[in-house]
C-alpha positions, 0 to 999 in steps of 0.5 A: 126779582128784587134783591136789596143787598145791606153791606159795608165796603169794608167788610170782606165777608160783603165782597164774598157774599156779593160775587157768590150773589152774581155768580147764583144769577149767572146760573138762572139768567132766566131770573131778571134781578134788579139789585138795590142797596142798603147802608150799614157801617161796621164801625161808624164812629171810625175818624173820617180819615179812618185809621191805620190797619194795623191798629184796628186789626190790633184792637179787633183781632189781637194776635188772632189777626193774621189768622182770621183773614188767611181763613177769609183770603181762603174763603175769597179765593174759592171764588176768585179773589183775592184778598191782599190785607198786607196792602190795606193801610186804612181802616176806612170811614165809609159814610162817603162811599155809602153815599156814593153809592146812593147816588148810583144808578141801579143798572151800575151798582154791580159794577161800583160794588165790585170796584169799591171792594177789589179797590180795598180788599186787593188794591189796597185803596183808601175807599175813605178818600174823597179823589179815590172814590171819584176815581172808582165811580169813573172805572164803573162808567159814572159821571158824577159832579165833583160837588157829589159829596157836598150835596145835603140832600145825598147825605141826609138821604144817606143817613135815612138810609141807614137808620132803615137798616137799623129799624129791620133790625140789621146788626150785621153783614151782609143781608140779602133781601129778596122781593122785600120779604124774604131776608137771610144774614152771613155768607150763604155759597151760591147753592145756598142763595140758589135754594132761595131764589129757587122758592121765590115766585116770578 
């Protein structure tokens, strides 16, 4: 089964949604799933080096920031995820992280997703930083050329993928696309994803 996951790495609901997808697939061991990736940027206009997270949070949520992040933390906790928004210092431009995912072989994507999400939301690492991205790629078992982010073809490919995401009408993430036909947006829960998986003929 082909499953395309549309996400951004600075999106906490994408972390939760991806974890739920993995949990759902573990409950259907007979389903041979191939997880593809389409990029989406919550803030494509973010500076290349990002901006202070506190500044972003104040602009985005105002006085409701702590309440919003507590709700997300509670949702994640139900799936064993630890959100440490107090550790997050930078709101990143995620373009380079998407370039990294574009260069990632299909079989390694799940590990790279987990590495990127955990690094940002639990460890507070700057996933807009090239050195950090190389380190995370290595932790996912990838061996990459040090000139990866200078590759104009890879940059152009990532831009085309971002345009493809816009072309199919994605305005928020996560989005799950099953067999290139059946799509659903937002956090669905494990049972919600299972209900979709079970209705798609193999």
